[in-house]
N, C-alpha and C positions, 0 to 999 in steps of 0.2 A: 715211791711217790707216784700217785696216779695223776694223769693229766686232767686238769679241770675241764669239764665238758664245754664250758663257755669259750675257752681258748681254741678248742677243737672247732667249735662253731665259727669262730672268727677266721680260722685258717681255711674253712670251707666256703666262706662268703665269696661270691663272684668278684666283688670289688678288690678283695685281697688276694684271691687265688692266683692271680698272674705272677705273684711273687715279687712285685716291684716295690712293695711298701715295707717300711720298718715297723716291726711289732714292738720290740723292747727286749729287756734282759732281766733275769732274776726270777723270783718265785711268783708264778701266775696265780697261785693259791693264797698269796699273802693278803693281809688286810690293808696294807699301805701301798699307794701308788705315788711315785715321784715323777713329775713331768718337768723335764729340762727344756732348754731352748733348742739346741741342735747338737749333733755330734761334731766334735772338733778335730777329727782325723783328716789327714790329707788323702785325696781321692787316688793318689798313686801309691799309697802305702798298702802293706799286706793286711793291716787291720781293716781297711776299707774294703779291699777286694775279697777277703776271706771271711770277714765277720759282718761288717755293717751291710754291705750290699747283698749278702747271703742270709740275712737275718730271718726272713720268712722261711727259707728252705731249711735252715738249722732247726727251727721249731717243727716244721712239717715232718722232717726226717728223724727227729729225736727218738731214741729208744727209751721208752718210759719204764722199762724194766730195770734200768740202771738207777740205783739209789744215789742220793746226793753224796753220801759218805764214800761211795765207790768211784766217784768221778776222779780221773787221774789229775795229778798236780801238773797244771799246764806250764806254769812259770819255770819250774825246775826241770822240765823236759828239755834236754839239750838241743833238740831239733825244733822245738816249738811247733809241733805237728798240728796244723789246723784241723786235721781229721778228728782229733780228740777234743776240739773246742766245744764247750757245752754252754748254750745260752742260759741254762738254768743256774749254772755255777761258772759264770764268765771269768776268764783269766784266773782260774783257781790257783791258789798258792801265793798271790801277791802279798807282799809285806805291807804293814800299816805305816807307810812312808810315801813321800812324793818322790818319784824317780825323775831326776833332772838330767838333761843331756845338753852338750854344747852344740854349736852349729854343725859340727861334723858328725853328729849322731852318737858321740861317745858319752856314756853315762858318767856323770861327774859327782852325783850324790844320790842316795836312796835306791841303790841297785836292787832290783826285784820288787820295787814298790809300784805305785799306781799313779794316776793323774791327780791333779789338785782337786778336780770335781769329785772324783770317787773317794778321795781322802776325806773330803768334807761330808759326803754321803755317809761314810763310815762313822765319822764323829756324830752326825745327826742321829743315826740309828743307835749308836752307843748311848747317847743322852736319853733317847726314848726308852731303851732297855734299863738305863739307870733309874728312871722314874717308875719302873715297875710296870710299864705298859706293854712289854713284850716278854716272852718267856726265855728267849736266848740270852746267854750271859754276855756282858760287855767284853769286847775283843780288842785289845790294844797291841796285838802282835801281827795279826793278819787281817786282810779284807774279807769280810763275810756279811756285809750289810744286805746283800742280795738274798740271804735266807729269809729276811723279814720284810722284803718289799719287792715291788716290780718297778722298773724304771723305763721310761720312754721319752720321746722328744716331740715337741710341738711343731718344729720345722724339720722336714725330712732332708733338706739340703744341708750337706756337711759344710762347715765353715771353720777352719782353724783359727780365723780371725775375722770378726765382723765389725771392725772399726772402719770408719771412713767409707762406708758403702755408698755407691751411687744411687740415684733415684730409681734407676731400673732394677738394681739389685734389691732395694728395699721393696719395690713393687712385687718382685718375684717371691720374696719371703712372705709378704702379706697374702699373696695368692696361694702359696703353699700351705699356709696355716689354715686358710678357709677350706681348702681341699681336705686337709687333715681333719677338721671338724666334721665334714661330711662322712669321711671314712669311719670316724669314731661313733657317730650317730648311727650309722648302718650296722655297727657291731656293738651297740651299747650294752648288750647283755653281758659282755666281758668287762667293759670299762666301768660299768655301774655296780659291779659286785664288790668293789673295794669299799671299805668302811671310811677310809680317810684318803684324801687326795691332796698332795702338797704341790702347788704350782710354783716351782722354783725357776721361773722363766721371765721375770720382770715384765716389761711392756708387751711381750708376746701374748700374755694372757689378758690383755685389756678388754677384748671382746667378751670374754667369759665374765669378767668383773662387771661389765656394763649390762649384761643380758642374763639374768638368772634363769630364764627359760632355756637358753642355749646350754648353760651349765647343767641343768637338770636333764636335758635331752641326752647329754653324754654321760654324766656321772650319777644320775639318779638322785638318791637321797644321801649320798656320801657327804661327810663333813669335808668341805673344800677350804683349804688354808692357802691364802694367796698374799697375805700381808702380815706384818708385825709392827705394832704401834703406828698404824696408819701408813706404813711404807711398804711398797711392793717387795716381795721376796725376789731377789735377783738370782741369776744363774749361780749356783754354789761353786764357783771356781776360785777366783783370786780375791784376796783381802776380805775373807769371810771370818767374822769374829765368832768366838765360842758363845758369846752372849746372844748373838742372833740365832745360832743353832739351838741353844737352850730354850729360847723363847718359842721357836717353832715346835720343839719337842713338847713343851708344856701344853700347846694347843691340841696335840694329837689325842 
C-alpha cells in the first residue's frame, strides 16, 4: 500500500512537524473518516506513552513497503512489542469483543478484545459493509474496521473520564478543539479528501454544525454526518444501540 501523498504533506506541515499533535489511526486512503471526542487512555499507561503520544512519529517513520496483510499480529505477541505497533493496522489481532478488566487490571471477560468504542466502530463499519457500501466482508470474529476508515479525535487531551469537569477543564477542552480546527484547516488537503465524515463526538462538533463555512474549510465537499433523527451522534462508547449504528450506516 502506498502512502497517500496528502498525509505525507500533513506530516511535512510546519504546524504538525514538531510531532506534538495526534493524527489518527487506520487507513489514510479510505473514503470514510470517523471523528471521536478524545482518546480515553490514562497518560501513565503504555498505550499513551508508546502509541498516542507517539502517533505523529509512528506515521512519519512507518515503512510503507510493509503490506497490510504482512503486519504482525500485535495482540498475540507475548511481549506486546511496541516496536511492531502499526498505526495503519492498530492493535492487529484484537477479537470482536469488549475486553473488560477489574480494578486490579485483571481481565475478567473478552480477553484479547478491544474497547467499547472500537467494538462499536467495528459494528458500524460492518453495517456499512452489510449495506453494500464497502467491498470488505463483514467481520464478526476480529477487529478490522480500520481497513475501511480513518479515525481521529477532536480533542487532543486524553480523558479516561470526562464527567463532572470543572469550568477550567471545560475551557481547556474548548480551546483545544479550536486549535484542532486551525490545524485541520492548515492541512485540509488531507482532511477534505474523505468522501464521508462521521462526527461521532456529540456537542464537541457544535461549532461545525453551526458554521457550514468552517465545516467546508476542513472537510471540503465531503458528506458530513453529525446527527440521526435530529439528535447529535454521541461518542460511540457506552449504551450505543444497533439501531443508531444502522441509521448512521444508512446515511453513508
